[in-house]
DSSP file (Angstrom, degrees, kcal/mol; ACC not computed):
  #  RESIDUE AA STRUCTURE BP1 BP2  ACC     N-H-->O    O-->H-N    N-H-->O    O-->H-N    TCO  KAPPA ALPHA  PHI   PSI    X-CA   Y-CA   Z-CA
    1    1 A M              0   0    0      0, 0.0     2,-0.4     0, 0.0     0, 0.0   0.000 360.0 360.0 360.0 137.6  135.6  117.4   49.3
    2    2 A R        -     0   0    0      1,-0.0     2,-0.2     2,-0.0     5,-0.0  -0.692 360.0-127.5 -87.4 132.3  133.0  118.1   51.9
    3    3 A H    >   -     0   0    0     -2,-0.4     3,-1.0     1,-0.1     4,-0.5  -0.557  13.7-129.8 -79.7 144.7  133.7  116.8   55.4
    4    4 A W  G >  S+     0   0    0      1,-0.3     3,-1.0    -2,-0.2     4,-0.2   0.823 104.0  58.8 -65.9 -32.4  130.9  114.7   57.0
    5    5 A Y  G >  S+     0   0    0      1,-0.2     3,-0.7     2,-0.2    -1,-0.3   0.687  95.0  65.0 -74.7 -15.3  130.8  116.7   60.2
    6    6 A L  G <  S+     0   0    0     -3,-1.0    -1,-0.2     1,-0.2    -2,-0.2   0.741  97.1  56.5 -74.1 -21.8  130.1  119.9   58.4
    7    7 A S  G <  S+     0   0    0     -3,-1.0    -1,-0.2    -4,-0.5     2,-0.2   0.491  85.9 104.0 -88.8  -1.6  126.7  118.6   57.3
    8    8 A L  S <  S-     0   0    0     -3,-0.7     2,-0.1    -4,-0.2    -3,-0.0  -0.510  71.6-124.1 -78.5 146.2  125.6  117.8   60.9
    9    9 A S     >  -     0   0    0     -2,-0.2     4,-2.6     1,-0.1     5,-0.2  -0.334  32.8-100.7 -76.5 171.3  123.1  120.1   62.6
   10   10 A F  H  > S+     0   0    0      1,-0.2     4,-2.4     2,-0.2     5,-0.2   0.912 124.1  50.3 -60.8 -42.9  124.1  121.7   65.9
   11   11 A F  H  > S+     0   0    0      1,-0.2     4,-2.2     2,-0.2    -1,-0.2   0.927 112.7  46.0 -61.6 -45.7  122.0  119.1   67.8
   12   12 A E  H  > S+     0   0    0      1,-0.2     4,-2.6     2,-0.2    -1,-0.2   0.885 111.8  52.2 -65.4 -38.1  123.6  116.2   66.0
   13   13 A A  H  X S+     0   0    0     -4,-2.6     4,-2.4     2,-0.2    -2,-0.2   0.910 110.9  45.8 -67.0 -41.5  127.1  117.7   66.5
   14   14 A T  H  X S+     0   0    0     -4,-2.4     4,-2.3     2,-0.2    -1,-0.2   0.887 113.6  50.1 -69.3 -35.9  126.7  118.1   70.2
   15   15 A R  H  X S+     0   0    0     -4,-2.2     4,-2.5    -5,-0.2    -2,-0.2   0.912 111.5  48.8 -65.9 -40.9  125.3  114.6   70.5
   16   16 A W  H  X S+     0   0    0     -4,-2.6     4,-1.7     2,-0.2    -2,-0.2   0.909 111.4  49.5 -63.4 -42.1  128.2  113.2   68.5
   17   17 A R  H  X S+     0   0    0     -4,-2.4     4,-0.7     1,-0.2    -2,-0.2   0.898 112.5  47.8 -65.2 -40.0  130.7  115.1   70.7
   18   18 A R  H >< S+     0   0    0     -4,-2.3     3,-0.8     1,-0.2     4,-0.4   0.911 111.7  49.6 -65.8 -42.4  129.0  113.8   73.8
   19   19 A N  H >< S+     0   0    0     -4,-2.5     3,-1.0     1,-0.2    -1,-0.2   0.791 101.2  63.8 -68.9 -27.4  128.9  110.2   72.5
   20   20 A R  H 3< S+     0   0    0     -4,-1.7    -1,-0.2     1,-0.2    -2,-0.2   0.805  93.7  62.6 -65.5 -27.7  132.6  110.4   71.6
   21   21 A A  T << S-     0   0    0     -3,-0.8     4,-0.3    -4,-0.7    -1,-0.2   0.691 111.8-119.6 -73.0 -17.3  133.5  110.8   75.2
   22   22 A G    <>  -     0   0    0     -3,-1.0     4,-0.9    -4,-0.4     3,-0.2  -0.138  28.2 -72.4  98.3 163.7  132.0  107.4   76.0
   23   23 A P  T  4>S+     0   0    0      0, 0.0     5,-2.7     0, 0.0     4,-0.4   0.826 126.4  57.5 -67.1 -32.1  129.2  106.2   78.3
   24   24 A Q  T >45S+     0   0    0      1,-0.2     3,-1.2     3,-0.2    -2,-0.1   0.892 103.4  53.5 -66.9 -36.7  131.1  106.8   81.5
   25   25 A A  T 345S+     0   0    0     -4,-0.3    -1,-0.2     1,-0.3    -3,-0.1   0.781 107.7  52.2 -67.7 -24.9  131.6  110.5   80.7
   26   26 A Q  T 3<5S-     0   0    0     -4,-0.9    -1,-0.3    -3,-0.3    -2,-0.2   0.481 119.7-110.2 -87.4  -3.1  127.8  110.8   80.1
   27   27 A G  T < 5S+     0   0    0     -3,-1.2     2,-0.3    -4,-0.4    -3,-0.2   0.682  71.9 140.9  82.9  18.0  127.1  109.3   83.5
   28   28 A L      < -     0   0    0     -5,-2.7     2,-0.4    -6,-0.1    -1,-0.3  -0.666  48.2-130.5 -94.7 149.6  125.7  106.1   82.0
   29   29 A R        -     0   0    0     -2,-0.3     2,-0.6    -3,-0.1    -5,-0.0  -0.793  15.9-132.3 -96.2 141.1  126.2  102.7   83.5
   30   30 A I        -     0   0    0     -2,-0.4    -6,-0.0    -6,-0.0     0, 0.0  -0.829  21.2-157.2 -91.5 121.8  127.4   99.9   81.2
   31   31 A Q        -     0   0    0     -2,-0.6    -2,-0.0     1,-0.0     0, 0.0  -0.837  18.6-118.1-100.6 135.7  125.3   96.8   81.7
   32   32 A P        -     0   0    0      0, 0.0     3,-0.1     0, 0.0    -1,-0.0  -0.285  39.9 -88.8 -67.9 157.1  126.7   93.5   80.8
   33   33 A H        -     0   0    0      1,-0.1     0, 0.0     3,-0.0     0, 0.0  -0.436  54.6-102.9 -63.4 135.7  125.0   91.4   78.1
   34   34 A P        -     0   0    0      0, 0.0    -1,-0.1     0, 0.0     5,-0.1  -0.272  34.4-104.8 -65.0 147.9  122.4   89.2   79.7
   35   35 A D    >>  -     0   0    0      1,-0.1     3,-2.0    -3,-0.1     4,-0.7  -0.510  26.8-126.0 -67.1 134.4  123.2   85.6   80.2
   36   36 A P  T 34 S+     0   0    0      0, 0.0     3,-0.5     0, 0.0    -1,-0.1   0.785 110.7  59.7 -56.9 -26.0  121.2   83.5   77.6
   37   37 A A  T 34 S+     0   0    0      1,-0.2    -2,-0.0     3,-0.0     0, 0.0   0.761 105.6  48.7 -72.1 -22.6  119.8   81.4   80.4
   38   38 A E  T <4 S+     0   0    0     -3,-2.0     2,-0.2     2,-0.1    -1,-0.2   0.521  83.7 112.4 -93.4  -6.9  118.2   84.6   81.9
   39   39 A V     <  -     0   0    0     -4,-0.7     0, 0.0    -3,-0.5     0, 0.0  -0.498  64.2-136.4 -72.0 131.7  116.7   85.8   78.7
   40   40 A I        -     0   0    0     -2,-0.2    -2,-0.1     1,-0.1     5,-0.1  -0.744  22.5-113.1 -90.3 130.8  112.9   85.7   78.7
   41   41 A P     >  -     0   0    0      0, 0.0     4,-1.8     0, 0.0     3,-0.4  -0.251  25.3-116.1 -60.4 152.2  111.2   84.4   75.6
   42   42 A M  H  > S+     0   0    0      1,-0.2     4,-2.5     2,-0.2     5,-0.2   0.842 112.6  58.2 -60.9 -36.5  109.1   86.9   73.6
   43   43 A S  H  > S+     0   0    0      1,-0.2     4,-1.9     2,-0.2    -1,-0.2   0.889 108.2  46.3 -64.1 -37.3  105.8   85.1   74.2
   44   44 A K  H  > S+     0   0    0     -3,-0.4     4,-2.3     2,-0.2    -1,-0.2   0.857 110.3  53.7 -72.3 -34.0  106.3   85.3   78.0
   45   45 A R  H  X S+     0   0    0     -4,-1.8     4,-2.5     2,-0.2    -2,-0.2   0.922 108.5  49.3 -63.7 -43.0  107.3   89.0   77.7
   46   46 A K  H  X S+     0   0    0     -4,-2.5     4,-2.7     1,-0.2     5,-0.2   0.912 110.0  51.4 -62.7 -41.9  104.1   89.7   75.7
   47   47 A D  H  X S+     0   0    0     -4,-1.9     4,-2.5     1,-0.2    -1,-0.2   0.910 110.0  49.5 -61.4 -41.4  102.0   87.9   78.4
   48   48 A R  H  X S+     0   0    0     -4,-2.3     4,-2.5     2,-0.2    -2,-0.2   0.920 111.4  48.7 -62.9 -43.0  103.7   90.0   81.1
   49   49 A I  H  X S+     0   0    0     -4,-2.5     4,-2.4     2,-0.2    -2,-0.2   0.926 112.6  47.4 -63.6 -44.6  102.9   93.2   79.2
   50   50 A V  H  X S+     0   0    0     -4,-2.7     4,-2.5     1,-0.2    -1,-0.2   0.894 111.5  51.3 -65.3 -39.1   99.3   92.2   78.7
   51   51 A R  H  X S+     0   0    0     -4,-2.5     4,-2.8    -5,-0.2    -1,-0.2   0.902 110.0  49.7 -63.5 -40.0   98.9   91.3   82.4
   52   52 A L  H  X S+     0   0    0     -4,-2.5     4,-2.7     2,-0.2     5,-0.2   0.907 110.6  49.6 -64.7 -40.8  100.4   94.6   83.4
   53   53 A I  H  X S+     0   0    0     -4,-2.4     4,-2.4     2,-0.2    -2,-0.2   0.924 112.8  47.6 -62.7 -43.3   98.0   96.4   81.1
   54   54 A E  H  X S+     0   0    0     -4,-2.5     4,-2.5     2,-0.2    -2,-0.2   0.926 112.3  49.0 -63.1 -44.8   95.1   94.4   82.5
   55   55 A F  H  X S+     0   0    0     -4,-2.8     4,-2.1     1,-0.2    -2,-0.2   0.925 112.8  47.2 -61.3 -45.7   96.2   95.1   86.1
   56   56 A D  H  X S+     0   0    0     -4,-2.7     4,-2.4     2,-0.2    -1,-0.2   0.896 111.3  51.6 -63.7 -39.9   96.6   98.8   85.5
   57   57 A A  H  X S+     0   0    0     -4,-2.4     4,-2.2    -5,-0.2    -2,-0.2   0.916 110.3  48.1 -64.4 -42.4   93.2   99.0   83.8
   58   58 A R  H  X S+     0   0    0     -4,-2.5     4,-2.1     1,-0.2    -1,-0.2   0.878 110.9  51.7 -65.8 -35.9   91.5   97.2   86.7
   59   59 A A  H  X S+     0   0    0     -4,-2.1     4,-2.3    -5,-0.2    -2,-0.2   0.900 109.9  49.0 -65.8 -39.7   93.2   99.6   89.1
   60   60 A R  H  X S+     0   0    0     -4,-2.4     4,-2.7     2,-0.2     5,-0.2   0.863 108.4  54.1 -68.0 -34.7   92.0  102.6   87.1
   61   61 A V  H  X S+     0   0    0     -4,-2.2     4,-2.6     2,-0.2    -2,-0.2   0.936 110.3  47.0 -61.4 -45.6   88.4  101.2   87.2
   62   62 A A  H  X S+     0   0    0     -4,-2.1     4,-2.1     2,-0.2    -2,-0.2   0.914 113.0  48.6 -63.1 -42.5   88.6  100.9   90.9
   63   63 A A  H  X S+     0   0    0     -4,-2.3     4,-1.6     2,-0.2    -2,-0.2   0.919 113.7  46.2 -65.1 -42.9   90.0  104.5   91.3
   64   64 A L  H  X S+     0   0    0     -4,-2.7     4,-1.2     1,-0.2    -2,-0.2   0.903 111.8  51.5 -66.0 -39.8   87.3  105.9   88.9
   65   65 A A  H  < S+     0   0    0     -4,-2.6    -1,-0.2     1,-0.2    -2,-0.2   0.869 109.5  50.7 -65.3 -35.3   84.5  104.0   90.7
   66   66 A N  H  < S+     0   0    0     -4,-2.1     4,-0.3     1,-0.2    -1,-0.2   0.832 112.4  46.3 -70.4 -31.2   85.8  105.3   94.1
   67   67 A S  H >< S+     0   0    0     -4,-1.6     3,-0.8     1,-0.2     4,-0.4   0.652  92.0  85.1 -84.5 -14.0   85.7  108.9   92.8
   68   68 A Y  G >< S+     0   0    0     -4,-1.2     3,-1.3     1,-0.2    -1,-0.2   0.901  87.0  48.8 -57.8 -48.2   82.3  108.6   91.2
   69   69 A P  G 3  S+     0   0    0      0, 0.0    -1,-0.2     0, 0.0    -2,-0.1   0.751 111.7  51.4 -67.0 -19.3   80.1  109.4   94.3
   70   70 A H  G <  S+     0   0    0     -3,-0.8    -2,-0.2    -4,-0.3     2,-0.2   0.413  92.3  94.5 -97.7   2.3   82.2  112.5   95.1
   71   71 A T  S <  S-     0   0    0     -3,-1.3     5,-0.1    -4,-0.4    -3,-0.0  -0.502  82.7 -96.0 -94.5 163.6   82.1  114.1   91.6
   72   72 A R    >>  -     0   0    0     -2,-0.2     3,-1.7     1,-0.1     4,-0.7  -0.430  37.1-113.0 -72.0 151.0   79.7  116.8   90.3
   73   73 A P  G >4 S+     0   0    0      0, 0.0     3,-0.7     0, 0.0     4,-0.5   0.819 115.0  57.8 -57.1 -33.1   76.7  115.5   88.3
   74   74 A E  G 34 S+     0   0    0      1,-0.2     4,-0.3     2,-0.1     3,-0.1   0.695 107.9  47.8 -73.6 -15.9   78.0  117.0   85.1
   75   75 A E  G <> S+     0   0    0     -3,-1.7     4,-1.7     1,-0.1    -1,-0.2   0.528  89.3  84.2 -97.1  -7.6   81.3  115.1   85.3
   76   76 A R  H <X S+     0   0    0     -4,-0.7     4,-2.5    -3,-0.7     5,-0.2   0.836  84.1  57.1 -68.4 -32.4   79.7  111.7   86.1
   77   77 A E  H  > S+     0   0    0     -4,-0.5     4,-2.1     2,-0.2    -1,-0.2   0.907 106.9  49.6 -64.5 -40.0   79.0  110.8   82.5
   78   78 A E  H  > S+     0   0    0     -4,-0.3     4,-2.2     2,-0.2    -2,-0.2   0.897 110.9  49.7 -63.8 -40.4   82.8  111.2   81.7
   79   79 A I  H  X S+     0   0    0     -4,-1.7     4,-2.6     2,-0.2    -2,-0.2   0.905 109.4  51.0 -66.9 -40.7   83.7  109.0   84.6
   80   80 A M  H  X S+     0   0    0     -4,-2.5     4,-2.5     2,-0.2    -1,-0.2   0.894 109.7  50.6 -63.2 -38.7   81.2  106.3   83.5
   81   81 A A  H  X S+     0   0    0     -4,-2.1     4,-2.4     2,-0.2    -2,-0.2   0.908 110.9  49.2 -64.2 -41.0   82.7  106.4   80.0
   82   82 A G  H  X S+     0   0    0     -4,-2.2     4,-2.6     2,-0.2     5,-0.2   0.901 110.7  49.9 -64.0 -40.9   86.2  106.0   81.5
   83   83 A I  H  X S+     0   0    0     -4,-2.6     4,-2.5     2,-0.2     5,-0.2   0.924 111.5  48.7 -63.3 -44.3   85.0  103.1   83.6
   84   84 A Q  H  X S+     0   0    0     -4,-2.5     4,-2.3     2,-0.2    -2,-0.2   0.911 113.2  47.3 -62.7 -42.2   83.5  101.4   80.6
   85   85 A F  H  X S+     0   0    0     -4,-2.4     4,-2.6     2,-0.2    -2,-0.2   0.945 113.9  45.9 -65.6 -47.2   86.6  101.9   78.5
   86   86 A E  H  X S+     0   0    0     -4,-2.6     4,-2.5     1,-0.2    -2,-0.2   0.883 112.9  50.8 -64.9 -38.0   89.0  100.6   81.3
   87   87 A R  H  X S+     0   0    0     -4,-2.5     4,-2.6    -5,-0.2    -1,-0.2   0.913 110.6  49.4 -64.4 -41.9   86.7   97.6   82.0
   88   88 A W  H  X S+     0   0    0     -4,-2.3     4,-2.4    -5,-0.2    -2,-0.2   0.921 111.3  49.7 -61.5 -43.9   86.6   96.8   78.2
   89   89 A L  H  X S+     0   0    0     -4,-2.6     4,-2.2     2,-0.2    -2,-0.2   0.923 112.6  46.5 -61.5 -45.6   90.4   97.1   78.1
   90   90 A A  H  X S+     0   0    0     -4,-2.5     4,-2.4     1,-0.2    -2,-0.2   0.910 113.4  48.7 -64.4 -42.8   90.9   94.8   81.1
   91   91 A D  H  X S+     0   0    0     -4,-2.6     4,-2.3     2,-0.2    -1,-0.2   0.882 110.7  51.0 -65.2 -38.1   88.4   92.2   79.8
   92   92 A T  H  X S+     0   0    0     -4,-2.4     4,-2.4     2,-0.2    -1,-0.2   0.909 110.4  48.9 -65.4 -42.2   90.1   92.2   76.4
   93   93 A C  H  X S+     0   0    0     -4,-2.2     4,-2.1     2,-0.2    -2,-0.2   0.918 111.4  49.7 -63.5 -42.2   93.5   91.6   78.0
   94   94 A A  H  X S+     0   0    0     -4,-2.4     4,-2.0     1,-0.2    -2,-0.2   0.906 110.3  50.8 -63.1 -40.1   92.0   88.8   80.1
   95   95 A F  H  X S+     0   0    0     -4,-2.3     4,-2.0     1,-0.2    -1,-0.2   0.907 108.9  51.2 -63.2 -41.9   90.5   87.3   76.9
   96   96 A C  H  X S+     0   0    0     -4,-2.4     4,-1.1     1,-0.2    -1,-0.2   0.882 110.5  49.0 -63.7 -37.8   93.8   87.5   75.1
   97   97 A L  H  < S+     0   0    0     -4,-2.1    -1,-0.2     1,-0.2    -2,-0.2   0.866 111.2  49.5 -70.7 -35.1   95.6   85.7   78.0
   98   98 A E  H  < S+     0   0    0     -4,-2.0    -2,-0.2     1,-0.2    -1,-0.2   0.858 104.6  60.1 -68.8 -34.8   92.9   83.0   78.1
   99   99 A K  H  <        0   0    0     -4,-2.0    -1,-0.2     1,-0.3    -2,-0.2   0.848 360.0 360.0 -64.4 -35.9   93.2   82.4   74.3
  100  100 A D     <        0   0    0     -4,-1.1    -1,-0.3    -5,-0.1    -2,-0.2   0.468 360.0 360.0 -79.2 360.0   96.9   81.5   74.5
């Protein structure tokens, strides 16, 4: 009969050996299970994620717009494309949040 650990690759075997030692031996912290009262519903999590994406996109639009006057003329088309894309992303996220 073939033993199961003989079929492991070297990477899997070292990972298995490390995991056998437990999370404290790996330097990991054990976090307690969250209290059900503190759990955020999935719809609110999605809204938060979409708001973060919108916020980051608007920040990138501002950064690209600030760098536009200082760039070489051959790079300005790329910056304008980036601004248009980030603006579209932010507007789409805002539209999704309004829809709900």
